[in-house]
C-alpha positions in Angstrom: -29.2 33.4 -7.0 -27.7 36.9 -7.2 -28.5 38.6 -10.5 -26.8 41.9 -9.4 -24.3 41.9 -6.5 -24.5 45.7 -6.0 -28.2 45.2 -4.9 -27.3 42.5 -2.4 -23.8 43.4 -1.2 -24.0 41.5 2.1 -25.1 38.2 0.5 -22.6 38.6 -2.2 -19.8 39.1 0.3 -20.9 35.9 2.1 -20.7 33.7 -1.0 -17.7 35.4 -2.7 -14.8 33.2 -3.4 -11.4 34.5 -4.5 -12.6 37.5 -6.6 -15.6 39.8 -6.5 -18.4 39.1 -9.0 -21.4 41.0 -10.5 -23.7 38.0 -10.6 -23.7 34.5 -9.1 -25.5 31.2 -8.7 -24.6 29.0 -5.7 -26.4 25.7 -5.2 -25.9 22.9 -2.7 -24.3 19.5 -3.3 -26.1 17.1 -1.0 -26.8 13.3 -0.6 -29.4 12.0 1.9 -29.8 15.5 3.2 -26.0 15.7 4.0 -24.3 18.7 2.6 -21.1 17.7 0.7 -20.3 21.1 -0.7 -21.5 23.8 -3.0 -21.5 24.5 -6.8 -20.5 28.1 -7.3 -20.8 29.8 -10.7 -20.2 33.6 -11.0 -19.6 36.2 -13.7 -18.1 39.7 -14.0 -21.3 40.7 -15.7 -24.5 41.6 -14.0 -27.6 39.5 -15.0 -25.3 36.9 -16.6 -27.7 34.2 -15.2 -31.4 33.7 -15.3 -33.7 32.2 -12.7 -34.1 29.1 -14.9 -30.3 28.5 -14.7 -30.7 27.8 -11.0 -32.8 24.7 -11.7 -30.3 23.5 -14.4 -27.3 24.0 -12.1 -29.1 22.3 -9.2 -29.7 19.2 -11.4 -26.0 19.2 -12.3 -25.0 19.6 -8.7 -27.2 16.7 -7.7 -25.4 14.4 -10.2 -22.0 15.8 -9.0 -23.0 15.1 -5.4 -23.7 11.4 -6.2 -20.3 11.1 -7.9 -18.5 12.8 -5.0 -20.2 10.5 -2.5 -19.3 7.4 -4.5 -15.7 8.5 -4.7 -15.6 9.1 -0.9 -17.2 5.7 -0.2 -14.7 4.0 -2.6 -11.8 5.7 -0.7 -13.2 4.4 2.6 -13.5 0.9 1.3 -9.9 1.0 0.0 -8.8 2.0 3.5 -10.7 -0.8 5.1 -9.4 -3.4 2.6 -6.1 -4.6 4.0 -5.4 -7.3 1.4 -3.2 -6.8 -1.7 -5.3 -8.7 -4.3 -2.4 -9.3 -6.7 -0.7 -11.5 -4.1 -3.3 -12.4 -1.5 -1.0 -11.0 1.2 -1.5 -8.1 3.5 -0.9 -4.6 2.2 2.3 -3.1 3.6 0.5 -0.7 5.8 -1.5 -3.5 7.4 1.6 -5.7 7.7 3.7 -3.0 9.4 0.9 -2.4 11.9 1.0 -6.1 12.9 4.8 -6.1 12.7 5.0 -3.3 15.2 2.6 -5.1 17.5 4.7 -8.3 17.2 7.8 -6.4 18.0 6.2 -4.8 21.1 5.2 -8.2 22.3 8.6 -9.7 21.7 10.2 -7.0 23.8 7.6 -7.3 26.6 7.9 -11.1 26.9 11.6 -11.3 26.0 10.9 -13.4 22.9 12.8 -13.7 19.7 11.4 -12.6 16.3 12.6 -12.7 12.8 11.8 -11.0 9.5 12.4 -12.2 5.9 12.3 -10.2 2.7 12.2 -12.1 -0.6 12.5 -11.0 -4.2 11.5 -12.9 -7.3 14.6 -13.6 -9.3 14.6 -12.3 -12.9 11.0 -11.0 -12.6 11.5 -8.5 -15.4 12.5 -11.3 -17.8 9.4 -13.3 -16.7 7.2 -10.2 -17.3 8.7 -9.7 -20.8 8.5 -13.4 -21.7 5.1 -14.4 -20.4 3.2 -11.1 -20.2 1.7 -9.0 -17.4 -1.2 -11.3 -16.6 0.9 -14.4 -16.2 3.5 -12.5 -14.2 0.8 -11.3 -11.8 -0.5 -14.9 -11.6 3.0 -16.0 -10.6 3.0 -13.4 -7.7 -0.4 -14.7 -6.6 0.7 -18.3 -6.5 4.0 -17.4 -4.8 1.9 -15.5 -2.2 -0.3 -18.5 -1.6 2.8 -20.7 -1.3 4.3 -18.4 1.3 1.1 -18.3 3.3 0.8 -22.0 3.3 4.3 -22.2 5.0 3.5 -19.7 7.7 1.8 -20.3 11.1 -1.2 -18.4 12.3 1.1 -16.2 14.6 3.2 -15.1 11.6 2.3 -12.2 9.3 3.1 -11.7 5.6 2.8 -8.7 3.3 3.7 -7.2 -0.1 6.8 -5.2 0.3 7.5 -4.1 -3.3 6.3 -4.9 -6.7 7.9 -8.4 -6.7 9.0 -8.4 -3.1 7.3 -10.1 -0.2 8.0 -9.6 3.5 7.1 -11.9 6.5 7.4 -11.7 10.2 8.1 -15.0 11.9 7.0 -14.7 15.6 8.9 -16.5 18.4 11.6 -17.5 15.9 15.3 -17.3 16.4 17.9 -16.6 13.7 18.7 -20.3 13.0 15.0 -21.2 12.6 14.4 -18.2 10.3 17.4 -19.2 8.1 16.1 -22.8 7.9 12.6 -21.5 7.0 14.1 -19.3 4.2 16.3 -22.0 2.8 13.4 -24.5 2.7 11.2 -22.0 1.0 13.9 -21.3 -1.6 14.0 -25.0 -2.4 10.2 -25.2 -2.6 10.1 -22.4 -5.1 12.9 -23.8 -7.2 11.2 -27.2 -7.5 7.7 -25.9 -8.2 6.2 -25.0 -11.6 3.9 -22.0 -11.6 1.0 -20.7 -13.7 -0.1 -24.0 -15.2 3.3 -25.6 -15.2 4.6 -22.9 -17.6 6.9 -20.8 -15.4 9.8 -21.7 -13.2 11.6 -19.3 -11.1 13.7 -18.8 -7.9 13.7 -16.3 -5.1 16.4 -14.6 -3.1 15.9 -14.0 0.6 17.3 -11.7 3.3 16.9 -12.7 6.9 17.2 -10.6 10.1 16.3 -11.4 13.7 15.5 -9.6 16.9 17.5 -8.7 19.0 20.8 -9.5 17.3 20.1 -7.7 14.0 18.1 -4.8 15.3 15.9 -3.6 18.2 13.1 -1.9 16.1 11.0 -2.8 13.1 12.9 -0.2 11.1 16.3 -1.7 11.9 15.1 -5.2 11.2 13.6 -4.3 7.8 16.7 -2.3 6.9 19.0 -5.2 7.8 16.8 -7.8 6.0 16.7 -5.5 2.9 20.5 -5.2 3.0 20.8 -9.0 3.4 18.5 -9.4 0.4 20.9 -7.3 -1.7 23.8 -9.6 -0.6 21.8 -12.7 -1.6 21.2 -11.3 -5.0 24.8 -10.2 -5.4 25.8 -13.8 -4.6 24.1 -15.1 -7.6 20.4 -15.2 -6.7 18.4 -18.2 -5.4 20.2 -17.6 -2.1 19.6 -16.8 1.5 21.8 -14.2 3.3 21.9 -13.2 6.9 24.3 -11.3 9.1 26.2 -12.6 12.1 24.9 -11.9 15.6 25.0 -8.4 17.0 25.2 -6.8 13.5 22.5 -4.6 12.1 22.4 -2.2 9.1 22.8 1.5 9.6 22.9 4.4 7.2 26.6 4.2 7.1 26.5 0.4 6.5 24.3 1.0 3.5 26.9 3.1 1.8 30.1 1.3 2.5 
């Protein structure tokens, strides 16, 4: 508590922020004896604050400290939570971490590996027709269906709002194409959300090493293949011939 900075210049200099002040109150924000920061209030007028103001501002700072601590804890929990709860799949950050590990293993042991990216056909129409809640339920059920078709060595994640991505470990291009085609048929024949919604998916397929030698190249190739599947009329699977992978130039041909 500094009622008049001219009388305590050294202390005033220590707590000064951007601009000089004439009077100031600075109180601690703390939780469980841990300092989180400080609440600083100053004025260009001397004696703008009274001693009683310190107690009031400290009470406010104590409440603010609790809020700050809860916010930090919430952020930490979100970082630890790797599941996208709309779909039940991995969040993309968690997926890409496992995908990178899978790619490193494939290179080390000279194994094949594939990635698929699928998009829900006409999702915007579904959203407008059945509403947001039912559209999200559709994504959840599609995510469950995809997980039920994958092995324990495979990994799936949410790629975009209505796009899923999956890594198929120890899988060659032909097996990945067969998996994608079978999944397309499964989705087409299955009613979702209490037998009220029917839809289809389009899928792009890419495989290591013929379609790319890094996770970035495989994802880029699979994404480009997905565009081609959609361009072909949706409810399709598209893949590129061996030894072809997408590049920045290929994306703009």
